[in-house]
MARZAVO-445471 format. One line per field, with one value per residue (C-alpha): residue number from 1; residue in three letters; chain; x, y, z. Coordinates in nm, 4 decimals. Layout:
BEGIN
seq: NUM	...
type: ALA	...
mol: A	...
xx: X	...
yy: Y	...
zz: Z	...
//
This chain:
BEGIN
seq: 1	2	3	4	5	6	7	8	9	10	11	12	13	14	15	16	17	18	19	20	21	22	23	24	25	26	27	28	29	30	31	32	33	34	35	36	37	38	39	40	41	42	43	44	45	46	47	48	49	50	51	52	53	54	55	56	57	58	59	60	61	62	63	64	65	66	67	68	69	70	71	72	73	74	75	76	77	78	79	80	81	82	83	84	85	86	87	88	89	90	91	92	93	94	95	96	97	98	99	100	101	102	103	104	105	106	107	108	109	110	111	112	113	114	115	116	117	118	119	120	121	122	123	124	125	126	127	128	129	130	131	132	133	134	135	136	137	138	139	140	141	142	143	144	145	146	147	148	149	150	151	152	153	154	155	156	157	158	159	160	161	162	163	164	165	166	167	168	169	170	171	172	173	174	175	176	177	178	179	180	181	182	183	184	185	186	187	188	189	190	191	192	193	194	195	196	197	198	199	200	201	202	203	204	205	206	207	208	209	210	211	212	213	214	215	216	217	218	219	220	221	222	223	224	225	226	227	228	229	230	231	232	233	234	235	236	237	238	239	240	241	242	243	244	245	246	247	248	249	250	251	252	253	254	255	256	257	258	259	260	261	262	263	264	265	266	267	268	269	270	271	272	273	274	275	276	277	278	279	280	281	282	283	284	285	286	287	288	289	290	291	292	293	294	295	296	297	298	299	300	301	302	303	304	305	306	307	308	309	310	311	312	313	314	315	316	317	318	319	320	321	322	323	324	325	326	327	328	329	330	331	332	333	334	335	336	337	338	339	340	341	342	343	344	345	346	347	348	349
type: MET	ARG	ALA	TRP	THR	VAL	ALA	SER	GLN	ASP	ASP	ASP	LEU	ARG	LEU	SER	GLU	VAL	PRO	GLU	PRO	SER	LEU	GLN	GLY	GLY	GLY	VAL	VAL	VAL	GLU	VAL	LEU	ALA	ALA	HIS	LEU	PRO	ALA	TYR	THR	LYS	ALA	VAL	VAL	THR	GLY	GLY	ARG	GLY	GLY	LEU	LEU	THR	PRO	LEU	ILE	LEU	GLY	PRO	SER	CYS	ILE	GLY	ARG	VAL	THR	ASP	VAL	ALA	PRO	ASP	VAL	PHE	HIS	VAL	ALA	PRO	GLY	ASP	VAL	VAL	LEU	ASP	THR	ALA	LEU	LEU	ASN	ALA	GLY	ASP	GLY	ASP	GLU	ILE	LEU	VAL	GLY	TRP	VAL	GLY	LEU	GLY	GLY	SER	GLY	GLY	SER	GLU	ARG	THR	ASP	ARG	MET	ARG	GLU	VAL	TRP	ARG	ASP	GLY	ALA	PHE	ALA	GLU	LYS	ALA	LEU	CYS	ALA	LYS	GLU	THR	MET	VAL	LYS	LEU	PRO	ASP	ALA	GLU	ASN	TYR	PRO	ASP	PRO	ALA	ARG	LEU	ALA	PHE	LEU	PRO	TRP	LEU	CYS	VAL	ALA	ALA	ALA	GLY	LEU	ARG	THR	ALA	GLY	PRO	LEU	ALA	GLY	ARG	ASP	VAL	ALA	VAL	ILE	GLY	ALA	THR	GLY	GLN	MET	GLY	GLY	ALA	ALA	VAL	MET	LEU	ALA	LEU	ALA	GLU	GLY	ALA	ALA	THR	VAL	THR	ALA	VAL	GLY	ARG	ASN	LYS	VAL	ALA	LEU	ASP	ARG	LEU	ALA	GLU	LEU	GLY	PRO	ARG	VAL	ARG	THR	HIS	GLN	LEU	THR	GLY	ASP	ARG	THR	THR	ASP	ALA	THR	ALA	ILE	GLY	PRO	VAL	ASP	ILE	ALA	LEU	ASP	THR	LEU	GLY	ALA	THR	PRO	THR	ALA	ASP	ALA	THR	MET	ALA	ALA	TYR	ASP	SER	LEU	ARG	VAL	ARG	GLY	THR	LEU	VAL	LEU	VAL	GLY	GLY	VAL	ARG	GLN	ASP	LEU	THR	ILE	PRO	TYR	SER	ASP	PHE	MET	HIS	ARG	ARG	LEU	THR	LEU	ARG	GLY	SER	TRP	MET	SER	ASP	ASP	GLU	THR	VAL	THR	ARG	VAL	TRP	ASN	LEU	VAL	ARG	SER	GLY	VAL	LEU	ASP	LEU	SER	ALA	VAL	GLU	LEU	LEU	LYS	VAL	GLY	PHE	ASP	ASP	PRO	GLU	SER	ALA	LEU	ASP	LEU	ALA	GLU	ARG	THR	SER	GLY	LEU	SER	PHE	VAL	ALA	LEU	VAL	PRO
mol: A	A	A	A	A	A	A	A	A	A	A	A	A	A	A	A	A	A	A	A	A	A	A	A	A	A	A	A	A	A	A	A	A	A	A	A	A	A	A	A	A	A	A	A	A	A	A	A	A	A	A	A	A	A	A	A	A	A	A	A	A	A	A	A	A	A	A	A	A	A	A	A	A	A	A	A	A	A	A	A	A	A	A	A	A	A	A	A	A	A	A	A	A	A	A	A	A	A	A	A	A	A	A	A	A	A	A	A	A	A	A	A	A	A	A	A	A	A	A	A	A	A	A	A	A	A	A	A	A	A	A	A	A	A	A	A	A	A	A	A	A	A	A	A	A	A	A	A	A	A	A	A	A	A	A	A	A	A	A	A	A	A	A	A	A	A	A	A	A	A	A	A	A	A	A	A	A	A	A	A	A	A	A	A	A	A	A	A	A	A	A	A	A	A	A	A	A	A	A	A	A	A	A	A	A	A	A	A	A	A	A	A	A	A	A	A	A	A	A	A	A	A	A	A	A	A	A	A	A	A	A	A	A	A	A	A	A	A	A	A	A	A	A	A	A	A	A	A	A	A	A	A	A	A	A	A	A	A	A	A	A	A	A	A	A	A	A	A	A	A	A	A	A	A	A	A	A	A	A	A	A	A	A	A	A	A	A	A	A	A	A	A	A	A	A	A	A	A	A	A	A	A	A	A	A	A	A	A	A	A	A	A	A	A	A	A	A	A	A	A	A	A	A	A	A	A	A	A	A	A	A	A	A	A	A	A	A	A	A	A	A	A	A	A	A	A	A	A	A
xx: -0.0097	0.1139	0.1953	0.3917	0.6982	0.9943	1.2578	1.4917	1.5336	1.6588	1.4623	1.1677	0.8502	0.8097	0.5758	0.6680	0.5384	0.4980	0.3330	-0.0444	-0.0870	-0.1259	-0.3660	-0.2345	-0.3753	-0.5990	-0.5819	-0.8007	-0.7593	-0.8893	-0.9054	-0.8482	-1.0855	-0.9365	-0.6784	-0.6565	-0.2914	-0.2002	-0.1047	0.1972	0.2964	0.6287	0.7498	0.6963	0.8792	1.1612	1.1996	1.0381	0.7589	0.9405	1.1254	0.9615	1.0377	1.1455	1.1191	0.7272	0.4224	0.3417	-0.0030	-0.1998	-0.5652	-0.8197	-1.1752	-1.1883	-1.3861	-1.3264	-1.2052	-1.0979	-1.0846	-0.8763	-1.0586	-1.0099	-1.1818	-1.5497	-1.6734	-1.6367	-1.6812	-1.5799	-1.8014	-1.8163	-1.6966	-1.4707	-1.2265	-0.8976	-0.8023	-0.4737	-0.4661	-0.3335	-0.3577	-0.2394	-0.3446	-0.1277	-0.0164	0.1024	-0.0290	0.1074	-0.0184	0.0291	0.2131	0.2986	0.4944	0.3125	0.2868	0.0941	0.1229	0.4267	0.5990	0.7374	0.8352	0.9755	0.6078	0.5113	0.8746	0.7085	0.3691	0.5437	0.7046	0.4471	0.2224	0.4292	0.2947	-0.0085	-0.2806	-0.1324	-0.1604	-0.4406	-0.4968	-0.4034	-0.3589	-0.4761	-0.4928	-0.8767	-0.8134	-0.8029	-1.1341	-1.4504	-1.7534	-1.9316	-2.2896	-2.4639	-2.1331	-2.1431	-2.4271	-2.2480	-2.2131	-1.8477	-1.6486	-1.3212	-1.4991	-1.5347	-1.1040	-1.1860	-1.3778	-1.0396	-0.9481	-1.3470	-1.3249	-0.9967	-1.1455	-1.4684	-1.2740	-1.0862	-1.4196	-1.5867	-1.3708	-1.5021	-1.8687	-2.1874	-2.1661	-2.5156	-2.5492	-2.2234	-1.9295	-1.6368	-1.3377	-1.1350	-0.7307	-0.5848	-0.9221	-0.7320	-0.5453	-0.7358	-0.7842	-0.9466	-1.1588	-1.2784	-1.3345	-1.5388	-1.7519	-1.7953	-1.8730	-2.1488	-2.3065	-2.3162	-2.5053	-2.2929	-2.4153	-2.1161	-1.7829	-1.5056	-1.2883	-0.9219	-0.6166	-0.3917	-0.4757	-0.7812	-0.8847	-0.9292	-1.1151	-1.3589	-1.4450	-1.5362	-1.7412	-1.9756	-2.0635	-2.3608	-2.4219	-2.3048	-1.9246	-1.7172	-1.3882	-1.0460	-0.7436	-0.4219	-0.2519	0.0090	-0.0360	-0.2057	-0.4112	-0.5183	-0.6405	-0.7819	-1.0360	-1.1049	-1.1821	-1.3833	-1.5511	-1.6241	-1.6581	-1.4346	-1.1265	-0.9512	-0.6198	-0.5121	-0.2416	0.1021	0.4577	0.4449	0.7317	0.5827	0.2617	0.1162	-0.1918	-0.2434	-0.2267	-0.4521	-0.6984	-0.6504	-0.7442	-1.0166	-1.2097	-1.4943	-1.5005	-1.5057	-1.4021	-1.2052	-0.8871	-0.8629	-0.4983	-0.5106	-0.2262	0.1391	0.2716	0.6255	0.5915	0.5399	0.2521	0.2949	-0.0292	-0.0253	-0.1441	-0.3927	-0.5705	-0.6204	-0.7745	-0.9831	-1.1562	-1.2013	-1.0580	-0.9929	-0.7058	-0.7149	-0.5333	-0.6751	-0.4953	-0.6962	-1.0290	-1.2228	-1.4756	-1.7094	-1.6602	-1.6058	-1.9448	-2.1038	-1.9426	-2.0026	-2.3788	-2.3771	-2.2492	-2.5251	-2.7938	-2.6851	-2.6161	-2.2616	-2.2507	-1.9285	-2.0195	-1.8694	-1.5208	-1.3143	-1.1785	-0.8881	-0.8250	-0.4702	-0.3700	-0.0642	0.1422	0.3002	0.3848	0.6166	0.3350	0.0749	0.2786	0.3342	-0.0139	-0.1243	0.1277	-0.0700	-0.4258	-0.5373	-0.9094	-1.1653	-0.9513	-0.7811	-0.6237	-0.7632	-0.5153	-0.7792	-0.6040
yy: -0.0208	0.3467	0.5657	0.8858	0.7803	0.9388	0.6932	0.8694	1.2312	1.4360	1.2641	1.4264	1.3287	1.0946	0.8313	0.4765	0.1470	-0.0437	-0.3627	-0.3512	-0.4050	-0.7160	-0.7385	-0.7806	-0.8680	-0.5383	-0.3759	-0.3218	-0.2203	0.0569	0.1565	0.5118	0.7628	1.0710	1.2299	1.5862	1.6978	1.9951	2.3296	2.2527	1.9101	2.0340	2.1511	1.8018	1.6582	1.8790	1.8629	2.1741	2.0176	1.7090	1.4087	1.1279	0.7847	0.6987	0.4716	0.5447	0.6026	0.9754	1.0343	1.1407	1.0218	0.9379	0.8673	0.5388	0.2304	-0.0920	-0.4045	-0.6438	-0.6515	-0.8661	-1.1295	-0.9378	-0.6257	-0.5926	-0.2173	-0.1874	-0.4405	-0.4470	-0.2489	0.0640	0.4028	0.5283	0.8225	0.7266	0.9612	0.8606	0.8839	0.5615	0.5950	0.3510	0.5376	0.7270	0.9937	0.7635	0.8809	0.9080	0.9713	0.7368	0.7986	1.1699	1.3697	1.4329	1.2428	1.3076	1.4052	1.1657	1.3633	0.9980	0.6799	0.3278	0.2424	0.5227	0.4047	0.0357	0.1686	0.3452	0.0832	-0.1484	0.1286	0.3299	0.3610	0.6555	0.7224	0.8892	0.5643	0.3656	0.1395	0.1725	-0.0654	0.1025	0.0279	-0.0655	0.2139	0.4734	0.3789	0.5531	0.4535	0.7189	0.6098	0.6778	0.8409	0.6114	0.8067	1.1457	1.3009	1.4151	1.1980	1.4095	1.7015	1.4900	1.4340	1.7878	1.6223	1.5654	1.9060	1.9650	1.7448	1.8641	2.1838	2.0721	1.8985	2.2064	2.3984	2.1202	2.2090	2.5151	2.4125	2.4372	2.6937	2.7616	3.1850	3.2373	3.4542	3.2915	3.4161	3.2259	3.3394	3.2311	3.1756	3.2356	2.9111	2.5671	2.4861	2.8115	2.8576	2.4716	2.6147	2.9183	2.6949	2.4652	2.7310	2.8510	2.5205	2.4592	2.7836	3.0429	3.3888	3.5750	3.4148	3.6577	3.5728	3.7097	3.6640	3.8428	3.7517	4.0017	3.8004	3.4569	3.6709	3.8443	3.4777	3.3489	3.6902	3.5340	3.2639	3.4565	3.7853	3.6066	3.6194	3.9192	3.9378	4.1544	4.1929	4.1686	4.4984	4.3153	4.5823	4.3766	4.6234	4.7052	4.3638	4.2583	4.5911	4.4619	4.0820	4.1063	4.1132	3.6992	3.4052	3.1918	3.2069	2.9490	2.9610	2.7681	2.9753	2.8235	2.8982	3.2956	3.4998	3.7054	3.5258	3.8803	3.7546	3.4734	3.7340	3.9352	3.6915	3.6192	3.9819	3.9591	3.7273	3.7960	3.7267	3.3430	3.3048	3.0388	3.0311	2.7182	2.6053	2.3584	2.5406	2.5653	2.8656	2.7846	3.0878	3.0693	3.2314	3.4464	3.4362	3.7065	3.5247	3.7830	3.8490	3.5069	3.4449	3.7450	3.7144	3.3435	3.2604	2.8773	2.7748	2.4641	2.2564	2.0428	1.7856	1.5893	1.4644	1.1316	0.9001	1.0648	1.3971	1.2381	1.1333	1.4111	1.6246	1.3775	1.4189	1.7711	1.6974	1.4573	1.6294	1.9397	2.1743	2.2087	2.2145	2.1764	2.2989	2.5966	2.5028	2.5129	2.1750	2.1089	1.7878	1.6178	1.2692	1.0745	1.1794	1.4874	1.5428	1.8445	2.0443	1.9169	2.0043	2.3522	2.3960	2.2535	2.5379	2.8417	2.7483	2.8788	2.9355	2.7625	2.6236	2.2877	1.9878	1.6601	1.3789	1.1511	0.8197
zz: 0.0113	-0.0255	0.2885	0.3814	0.6278	0.7500	0.7823	1.0322	1.2330	0.9411	0.6809	0.4741	0.4323	0.1406	-0.0306	0.0217	-0.0933	0.2239	0.3207	0.4649	0.7959	0.9812	1.2573	1.6011	1.9605	2.0610	1.7115	1.4342	1.0784	0.9125	0.5197	0.5998	0.4426	0.5246	0.7384	0.8408	0.7742	1.0627	0.9587	1.1529	1.0017	0.8524	1.1665	1.3151	1.0448	1.0593	1.4722	1.5379	1.7599	1.9100	1.8061	1.6106	1.6866	1.3441	1.1183	1.1263	0.9352	0.9916	1.0862	1.4092	1.3450	1.0697	0.9809	0.8521	0.8220	0.9919	0.7848	1.0468	1.4325	1.6781	1.8834	2.1950	2.0140	2.0911	2.0474	1.6812	1.3849	1.0174	0.8296	1.1051	1.0342	1.3493	1.4280	1.5033	1.7600	1.7693	2.1619	2.3740	2.7256	2.9773	3.3000	3.5601	3.2686	3.0582	2.7227	2.3661	2.0586	1.7678	1.4659	1.5840	1.8669	2.2070	2.5688	2.8635	3.2177	3.2745	3.0033	2.9182	3.0950	3.0349	2.9591	2.6961	2.5387	2.5119	2.3742	2.1229	2.0302	2.0013	1.8290	1.6181	1.2726	1.2259	0.9664	0.6685	0.4824	0.2996	0.5652	0.9480	1.2229	1.5107	1.9135	2.0122	2.2584	2.0053	1.8369	1.8430	1.6656	1.4395	1.4419	1.1004	0.9593	0.6458	0.5572	0.5832	0.2315	0.2411	0.4875	0.4339	0.5689	0.9208	0.9159	1.1474	1.3999	1.6210	1.6435	1.7237	2.0172	2.1695	2.1845	2.3154	2.5740	2.6916	2.6344	2.8871	3.1552	3.2192	3.2498	3.0898	2.7810	2.7301	2.8143	2.8951	2.7471	2.5990	2.4046	2.2251	2.2116	1.9195	1.6839	1.3850	1.4479	1.2909	1.6688	1.7592	1.4802	1.5801	1.9222	1.8413	1.6156	1.9565	2.1812	1.9271	1.8973	2.2894	2.2989	2.4432	2.4388	2.3014	2.1587	2.0946	1.8567	1.8971	1.6534	1.4338	1.1098	0.9712	0.7074	0.9316	1.1986	0.9384	0.8349	1.2014	1.2518	0.9324	1.1740	1.3086	1.5082	1.8370	1.7505	1.8377	1.6593	1.8194	1.6585	1.9246	1.9474	2.1450	2.4610	2.7443	2.8824	2.5230	2.4331	2.7697	2.7976	2.4092	2.4998	2.8056	3.0491	2.9773	3.1862	2.9737	2.8076	2.6195	2.4919	2.1735	2.0732	1.9770	2.0113	2.0749	2.1623	2.4629	2.6937	2.6617	2.4635	2.7446	3.0149	2.8273	2.8435	3.2175	3.2957	3.0522	3.2943	3.5096	3.8973	3.9151	3.5516	3.4076	3.2103	3.0081	2.7988	2.5252	2.2689	2.2458	2.4540	2.5556	2.8182	3.1854	3.3132	3.6426	3.8188	4.1080	4.4158	4.5457	4.2359	4.1497	4.4865	4.5366	4.2177	4.2778	3.9511	3.8095	3.5479	3.3523	3.1516	2.9063	2.6830	2.3723	2.4736	2.5500	2.4206	2.5797	2.4164	2.0782	2.0719	2.2111	1.8943	1.6634	1.7821	1.7381	1.3714	1.2507	1.4145	1.2420	1.5161	1.4211	1.0388	0.9049	0.5833	0.7430	0.6951	0.3875	0.3059	0.0706	-0.0433	-0.1276	-0.2393	-0.1790	-0.4912	-0.3667	0.0093	0.0101	-0.1704	0.0493	0.3518	0.2326	0.1634	0.5067	0.6728	0.4819	0.5950	0.9254	1.0772	0.9491	0.6562	0.6735	0.4342	0.4214	0.3282	0.1194	-0.0415
//
């Protein structure tokens, strides 16, 4: 079969002919229908987002159709359309993303090393062998008109898990910091679908902000100025701020989100900011604020988001879908790198 592989730490992503996956205990073989190509995939391949365990087939998640299951797999069956979340959780903070970079709360251990050896290959291929724990069935997804569009589900689910940590959204004011990125755009859509009173989309890309504003009258936008006080005043007051920013030179935008919170507000971190946050003890205490971290999502969140999509409450037609095939990995990475907000690239075998 065809697959996108990385042979070594200093290798480029390349199209390869590799053997089809063989079923193993605890495993599920899927025919890959579509896989999201994150905007930062080139950075992953070049080592800018952490080291890959090479050689491997790259790819953090996919929408697939089950073709075979091991004897100890009972929750999915051949013919089912599933989301492969790529998140393999062994408990006690030992988590890995199969076929990708990223470790959970433990930050790495002997057990995560063994997990990555057993479950190494990802989903940028015509077929994938997945751990049963990463499989979530999507009932009736076989009737969805454009399966490639469902490749955006993992990002929606990560955003939903972050928002969920702050409690119910209905009737509350929400801000999404970094809304012009794909995770941020997903979060804006999710907050609207969950009934937020207002959603303030915050970012630097005016074109992407204008597109988010078209989602409806409950969306407010703010283009970051770089001045913490100015930005906080424009963002707030809000009940919930979700930070989806990537690597930034300062933490000013995140702290502007902190400043924008009402009393008893919640700041949730789901992004890739590499800065330390200086939280003023007295202010944090007297405003009775909550600071939460959230990483990836869980099966319950996937099911809840899928139900929003299949019921029409969450309309994925608002997302610009760009499809690519296997033939030119380099051009596909370049295209993905240029996407933002409500645009994404799906690899469709």
